[in-house]
C-alpha positions as CSV (number, residue, x, y, z in Angstrom):
1,M,-71.4,41.9,-55.6
2,I,-72.5,43.5,-52.3
3,G,-70.1,45.2,-50.0
4,H,-70.7,45.2,-46.2
5,G,-68.7,47.9,-44.6
6,P,-66.1,49.4,-44.4
7,F,-65.9,48.4,-40.7
8,P,-63.1,48.9,-38.2
9,R,-61.6,45.9,-36.4
10,R,-62.5,45.4,-32.8
11,A,-60.6,42.8,-30.6
12,L,-62.6,40.4,-28.5
13,A,-61.0,41.7,-25.3
14,E,-62.3,45.2,-26.2
15,I,-65.8,43.8,-27.1
16,F,-66.1,41.9,-23.8
17,S,-65.4,45.1,-21.8
18,A,-67.6,47.4,-24.0
19,K,-69.5,50.0,-22.0
20,D,-73.1,51.2,-22.2
21,R,-74.0,52.9,-25.5
22,D,-71.1,51.1,-27.2
23,P,-72.7,49.2,-30.2
24,A,-70.5,46.2,-29.3
25,R,-72.1,46.0,-25.8
26,G,-73.5,42.4,-25.3
27,M,-72.2,41.2,-28.6
28,A,-70.1,38.4,-27.2
29,S,-69.5,36.3,-24.1
30,G,-67.1,33.5,-23.2
31,T,-67.5,30.3,-21.3
32,P,-64.6,28.1,-20.2
33,T,-65.0,24.4,-20.9
34,G,-61.7,23.1,-19.6
35,E,-58.5,24.0,-17.8
36,V,-55.0,25.0,-18.6
37,V,-52.6,22.0,-18.7
38,E,-48.8,22.0,-18.1
39,V,-47.3,19.8,-20.9
40,A,-43.8,18.3,-20.4
41,L,-41.4,18.4,-23.4
42,P,-38.2,16.3,-23.6
43,P,-35.1,18.4,-24.2
44,L,-33.9,18.7,-27.8
45,G,-31.0,16.6,-29.0
46,P,-28.2,17.8,-31.3
47,G,-30.7,20.0,-33.0
48,G,-30.8,22.2,-29.9
49,R,-27.1,22.8,-30.2
50,L,-27.4,23.7,-33.9
51,L,-30.1,26.2,-33.1
52,A,-28.0,27.8,-30.4
53,Q,-25.3,28.6,-33.0
54,L,-27.7,30.8,-35.0
55,P,-27.7,34.5,-34.5
56,P,-30.0,35.6,-31.7
57,C,-33.5,36.5,-32.8
58,T,-36.3,38.6,-31.4
59,P,-36.7,38.2,-27.6
60,P,-37.0,35.8,-25.9
61,G,-35.0,34.3,-28.7
62,N,-32.6,31.4,-28.2
63,A,-32.8,31.7,-24.4
64,A,-35.8,29.3,-24.6
65,L,-33.7,26.4,-25.9
66,A,-33.9,24.9,-22.4
67,D,-37.7,24.9,-22.3
68,T,-38.9,21.5,-21.0
69,A,-42.6,22.4,-20.7
70,F,-45.3,24.7,-21.9
71,R,-48.7,25.8,-20.7
72,S,-51.6,25.0,-23.0
73,V,-54.5,27.2,-23.9
74,R,-57.6,27.0,-21.8
75,P,-60.5,25.5,-23.8
76,W,-63.4,27.9,-24.1
77,V,-66.4,28.8,-26.3
78,C,-67.3,32.2,-27.5
79,T,-71.0,33.0,-27.9
80,F,-72.0,35.8,-30.3
81,H,-75.5,37.3,-30.1
82,G,-77.3,38.9,-33.0
83,V,-74.4,39.0,-35.4
84,S,-73.7,38.3,-39.0
85,V,-71.2,35.6,-40.1
86,H,-69.5,36.2,-43.4
87,G,-67.8,33.7,-45.8
88,D,-66.2,30.3,-45.4
89,G,-63.7,31.8,-43.0
90,G,-66.4,32.7,-40.4
91,I,-65.8,36.5,-40.1
92,V,-68.1,37.8,-37.4
93,F,-69.4,41.4,-37.6
94,R,-72.1,43.8,-36.7
95,P,-72.8,47.1,-38.4
96,G,-70.0,49.3,-37.1
97,C,-67.3,46.6,-36.4
98,V,-65.7,43.4,-37.4
99,V,-64.4,41.0,-34.8
100,A,-60.6,41.1,-35.4
101,D,-60.0,37.7,-33.8
102,T,-62.1,36.0,-36.4
103,L,-59.9,37.3,-39.2
104,L,-56.9,35.1,-38.2
105,H,-55.6,33.2,-41.3
106,V,-58.7,34.2,-43.3
107,V,-57.1,35.0,-46.7
108,P,-58.6,38.1,-48.4
109,E,-58.3,37.1,-52.0
110,R,-59.8,33.6,-51.3
111,Q,-62.3,34.2,-48.5
112,G,-64.5,37.2,-49.5
113,W,-63.0,40.3,-48.0
114,V,-60.7,43.2,-48.6
115,E,-59.0,45.8,-46.5
116,H,-59.1,49.5,-47.5
117,E,-57.5,52.3,-45.6
118,G,-57.3,50.1,-42.4
119,Q,-60.9,49.1,-42.5
120,V,-62.5,45.8,-43.6
121,V,-65.0,45.4,-46.5
122,L,-66.9,42.1,-46.7
123,L,-67.8,41.0,-50.3
124,G,-71.2,39.3,-50.5
125,E,-73.5,37.9,-53.2
126,G,-77.2,38.4,-52.7
127,Q,-79.0,39.4,-49.6
128,P,-78.0,37.9,-46.2
129,E,-79.8,34.7,-45.1
130,T,-81.4,34.6,-41.6
131,L,-80.8,31.7,-39.3
132,S,-82.7,31.4,-36.1
133,G,-81.6,29.5,-33.0
134,T,-78.1,28.6,-32.0
135,W,-75.5,27.6,-34.6
136,L,-72.0,26.2,-34.1
137,S,-69.4,27.6,-36.4
138,L,-66.5,25.4,-37.7
139,L,-65.7,28.0,-40.3
140,C,-62.0,28.9,-40.4
141,G,-59.2,30.6,-42.3
142,S,-57.1,28.6,-44.8
143,H,-59.4,25.6,-44.4
144,W,-57.8,24.0,-47.5
145,S,-54.6,23.5,-45.5
146,H,-54.5,20.1,-43.7
147,F,-52.9,21.8,-40.7
148,H,-55.4,24.6,-40.3
149,W,-58.5,22.4,-40.8
150,L,-57.3,19.8,-38.3
151,L,-56.2,22.4,-35.6
152,D,-58.3,25.5,-36.3
153,G,-61.4,23.9,-38.0
154,I,-62.7,20.6,-36.9
155,G,-60.2,20.4,-34.0
156,R,-62.1,23.1,-32.2
157,L,-64.8,20.6,-31.5
158,A,-62.4,19.4,-28.7
159,A,-63.4,22.6,-26.8
160,M,-67.1,21.7,-26.8
161,D,-68.7,19.9,-23.8
162,A,-71.9,17.9,-23.9
163,A,-74.0,20.6,-22.2
164,T,-72.9,23.3,-24.7
165,M,-73.5,21.0,-27.6
166,A,-77.0,20.1,-26.5
167,G,-78.5,23.4,-27.5
168,V,-77.0,23.5,-31.0
169,A,-79.5,23.6,-33.9
170,G,-77.0,23.3,-36.7
171,I,-73.3,23.5,-37.8
172,L,-71.7,26.0,-40.2
173,V,-68.9,24.4,-42.2
174,P,-66.9,25.7,-45.2
175,E,-68.1,24.9,-48.7
176,G,-65.7,23.0,-50.9
177,L,-63.6,21.2,-48.3
178,E,-60.6,19.1,-49.4
179,P,-61.4,15.3,-49.5
180,A,-59.4,14.6,-46.3
181,A,-61.2,17.4,-44.5
182,E,-64.6,16.0,-45.6
183,E,-63.5,12.7,-44.3
184,A,-62.8,14.1,-40.9
185,L,-66.2,15.8,-40.9
186,A,-67.8,12.5,-41.7
187,L,-65.8,10.6,-39.1
188,C,-66.9,12.9,-36.3
189,G,-70.5,12.2,-37.2
190,I,-72.0,15.7,-36.7
191,G,-74.0,15.5,-39.9
192,R,-76.0,12.6,-38.5
193,W,-77.5,14.6,-35.6
194,R,-77.4,18.2,-36.6
195,N,-78.2,20.3,-39.6
196,V,-75.1,21.2,-41.6
197,R,-75.1,24.5,-43.6
198,R,-72.3,24.8,-46.2
199,V,-71.0,28.4,-46.3
200,G,-69.4,29.8,-49.4
201,R,-66.8,32.6,-49.5
202,F,-69.4,35.3,-50.4
203,D,-72.3,34.1,-48.2
204,T,-73.5,36.3,-45.4
205,L,-75.7,34.9,-42.6
206,E,-77.6,36.8,-40.0
207,V,-77.6,34.5,-37.0
208,E,-79.5,34.7,-33.8
209,R,-76.7,33.0,-31.8
210,V,-73.3,31.7,-32.9
211,L,-71.1,29.4,-30.8
212,V,-67.4,29.5,-31.8
213,P,-65.3,26.9,-29.9
214,W,-62.0,28.7,-29.7
215,R,-58.8,27.4,-31.4
216,M,-57.3,24.6,-29.3
217,A,-53.8,25.4,-30.4
218,D,-54.2,29.2,-30.3
219,G,-50.7,30.8,-30.5
220,F,-49.1,27.3,-30.8
221,F,-50.0,26.3,-27.2
222,P,-52.0,23.1,-28.0
223,H,-54.3,21.6,-25.4
224,P,-54.0,17.8,-24.8
225,D,-57.7,17.4,-25.6
226,L,-57.0,18.5,-29.1
227,Q,-54.6,15.6,-29.7
228,G,-56.9,13.2,-28.1
229,F,-59.9,14.4,-30.1
230,L,-58.1,14.2,-33.4
231,D,-56.5,10.9,-32.8
232,G,-59.9,9.5,-31.7
233,L,-61.5,10.6,-34.9
234,V,-59.7,7.8,-36.9
235,P,-60.3,4.2,-35.8
236,E,-57.3,2.0,-35.1
237,M,-56.4,-0.2,-38.1
238,P,-54.6,-3.5,-38.2
239,F,-50.8,-3.3,-38.7
240,N,-50.0,-2.9,-42.4
241,P,-46.6,-4.4,-43.3
242,D,-46.7,-2.6,-46.6
243,L,-46.3,0.8,-45.0
244,P,-42.7,2.1,-44.5
245,R,-41.7,2.5,-40.8
246,R,-39.1,5.3,-41.6
247,I,-40.6,8.1,-43.7
248,W,-39.6,11.4,-45.3
249,I,-42.6,13.7,-45.9
250,D,-42.0,14.6,-49.5
251,R,-42.6,18.3,-50.4
252,R,-41.0,18.2,-53.9
253,G,-44.4,18.7,-55.4
254,T,-45.0,22.2,-53.9
255,E,-43.4,25.5,-54.7
256,R,-44.1,27.0,-51.3
257,R,-41.0,27.1,-49.1
258,R,-39.2,25.0,-51.6
259,L,-36.3,23.0,-50.2
260,E,-33.9,23.2,-53.0
261,N,-31.7,20.2,-52.1
262,E,-34.6,17.9,-51.0
263,A,-33.7,15.2,-53.5
264,Q,-30.1,15.1,-52.2
265,L,-31.2,14.8,-48.6
266,I,-33.6,12.0,-49.4
267,A,-30.8,10.1,-51.2
268,L,-28.6,10.6,-48.2
269,L,-31.1,8.8,-45.9
270,E,-31.8,5.9,-48.2
271,G,-29.2,3.9,-46.4
272,A,-31.1,4.3,-43.1
273,G,-34.2,2.9,-44.7
274,V,-36.0,6.2,-45.0
275,V,-38.7,6.2,-47.7
276,P,-40.1,9.4,-49.3
277,V,-43.9,9.6,-49.0
278,A,-46.1,12.3,-50.7
279,L,-49.2,12.9,-48.6
280,E,-51.1,14.7,-51.3
281,G,-54.0,12.4,-52.5
282,M,-53.9,10.2,-49.4
283,S,-57.1,9.9,-47.3
284,L,-57.1,11.0,-43.7
285,V,-57.3,7.3,-42.6
286,E,-54.3,6.5,-44.8
287,Q,-52.3,9.4,-43.3
288,A,-53.2,8.4,-39.8
289,A,-52.1,4.8,-40.4
290,L,-48.8,5.9,-41.9
291,F,-48.0,8.0,-38.8
292,R,-49.2,5.5,-36.3
293,Q,-46.8,2.9,-37.6
294,A,-43.9,5.2,-38.2
295,E,-40.8,4.9,-36.0
296,L,-39.0,7.8,-37.7
297,V,-40.5,10.9,-39.4
298,V,-38.2,13.3,-41.2
299,A,-39.9,16.3,-42.8
300,P,-39.3,19.8,-44.0
301,H,-41.7,22.2,-42.1
302,G,-45.2,21.8,-43.6
303,A,-48.8,21.1,-43.0
304,G,-48.3,17.3,-43.2
305,L,-46.7,17.3,-39.8
306,A,-50.1,18.0,-38.3
307,N,-50.4,14.2,-38.6
308,L,-48.1,14.0,-35.6
309,V,-51.3,13.9,-33.5
310,F,-51.7,10.3,-34.8
311,G,-48.1,9.2,-33.9
312,R,-47.3,6.4,-31.5
313,A,-44.2,6.1,-29.2
314,P,-41.5,5.1,-29.7
315,C,-41.2,7.3,-32.7
316,A,-38.5,10.0,-33.5
317,V,-39.4,13.2,-35.4
318,V,-36.8,15.3,-37.1
319,E,-38.2,18.5,-38.5
320,L,-36.2,20.7,-41.0
321,V,-36.9,24.3,-40.2
322,M,-35.9,27.5,-42.1
323,D,-34.2,30.4,-40.3
324,R,-36.5,33.0,-41.9
325,Y,-39.9,31.3,-41.5
326,P,-41.7,32.3,-38.3
327,H,-43.5,29.0,-37.8
328,A,-40.1,27.5,-37.4
329,A,-40.1,29.7,-34.3
330,F,-36.9,31.6,-34.9
331,R,-38.6,35.0,-34.7
332,R,-42.1,35.2,-33.2
333,L,-41.9,32.1,-31.0
334,P,-39.1,30.6,-28.8
335,P,-37.0,28.3,-31.2
336,P,-37.5,24.9,-29.6
337,S,-41.2,25.5,-28.8
338,A,-42.6,25.6,-32.3
339,A,-45.9,24.1,-33.2
340,F,-44.7,20.7,-34.2
341,R,-42.4,20.1,-31.3
342,R,-45.4,20.7,-29.0
343,L,-47.7,18.5,-31.1
344,A,-45.0,15.8,-30.9
345,G,-44.9,16.3,-27.1
346,L,-48.6,15.8,-26.8
347,A,-48.3,12.4,-28.6
348,G,-45.3,11.4,-26.5
349,L,-42.9,11.4,-29.5
350,D,-39.2,12.2,-29.5
351,Y,-38.5,15.5,-31.4
352,D,-35.5,17.2,-32.7
353,C,-34.8,19.6,-35.6
354,V,-32.3,20.7,-38.1
355,P,-32.0,24.4,-39.1
356,G,-31.7,25.4,-42.7
357,L,-30.9,28.7,-44.3
358,A,-32.9,30.7,-46.9
359,L,-30.9,31.1,-50.1
360,P,-29.3,34.5,-50.8
361,G,-30.8,37.0,-53.2
362,Q,-34.4,36.8,-52.0
363,E,-34.7,40.1,-50.3
364,G,-38.3,41.3,-50.2
365,T,-39.7,37.8,-50.9
366,W,-42.7,36.7,-48.9
367,E,-41.6,34.1,-46.3
368,H,-43.9,31.4,-47.7
369,D,-42.2,31.7,-51.1
370,L,-38.6,31.6,-49.9
371,R,-36.3,28.9,-51.3
372,W,-33.9,27.3,-48.8
373,G,-31.5,24.5,-48.1
374,V,-30.3,22.2,-45.4
375,S,-26.7,21.0,-45.0
376,P,-26.4,17.2,-45.4
377,Q,-23.6,17.3,-42.9
378,L,-26.0,18.6,-40.3
379,L,-28.9,16.3,-41.1
380,Q,-27.3,12.9,-40.9
381,P,-26.0,13.0,-37.3
382,V,-29.3,14.4,-36.0
383,V,-31.2,11.5,-37.6
384,A,-28.7,9.0,-36.3
385,A,-29.0,10.4,-32.8
386,A,-32.8,10.3,-33.0
387,L,-32.8,6.6,-33.9
388,Q,-30.5,5.8,-31.1
389,R,-32.8,7.5,-28.6
390,I,-35.8,5.3,-29.5
391,A,-33.8,2.1,-29.9
């Protein structure tokens, strides 16, 4: 095992403004490829009132319950010059620094790096390989997650324009993608007109020029082009009468953020025709077809809700969110402006939510491992109101 580093983290903003004699000078530049878009959001239904009853969280907190719009990210492409790219997460570095922005969601124990005394050490096998010309990187953190691959991996192609793509010699993609991720890669067709280099977690590449189209939902402010690109990946299929129209995204097979009374909640909604569906093992085309035909999606917070990009109005979405999980937007983001509300808004879907509470006695537990529950008395009226809104 070869260790590169230790290197300090350097933020892109700092690298862009690097002065003469700074080793990061000229390392990176950015090119806008689109514009910021104001995206309208319908107000929350009963779920908004439930959220408002929770204790206030970190500012701006529950004051954002009245949000009816958000400003998207601006599509842009980062060009790195004379850098090394490490691992299937796409960590970019030069001797002396690691680009901190390329470490987002890149998991140390799974993606070839460690942190020691505040500095990053990259773990490699063998000598670095040299790649000449311009390469497009679709490497990303947590690429095994359906959510992260769609939004932070292949979804970044939505930031590329034809002129920028024309000069690309090849594409860097993670080795060992999940089947649905491989399917998305095949559907976009890049392997038919560009070289594809599979990058393992301990691979290090010395690249003449690397293009990194930036995340199109960075900070949970998704651009409409992201939804359009992902929806356009999967061809429209004939209506399938065998698919349920009212679905519960079943997470009973996972231990992460385990909803302890999920079976009880599923039974509660059987009378409304809601059918539990486990997305694990389904192809991307099958998942897209399921969401395109759905008129009601009820789901605990999870990666499967990335499929909202395939939804079709009229469709109501009811997300179950935990009070102590930041993606539920109680802490780091305004409560009603969480990632999936915004994705639903891009697709024109009705969205509401039901808050749940982490179970007591879990102090010090990592937020992804918390067990939680949702009150049946809260869920049923929110679902009933959602169905009325789309009737």
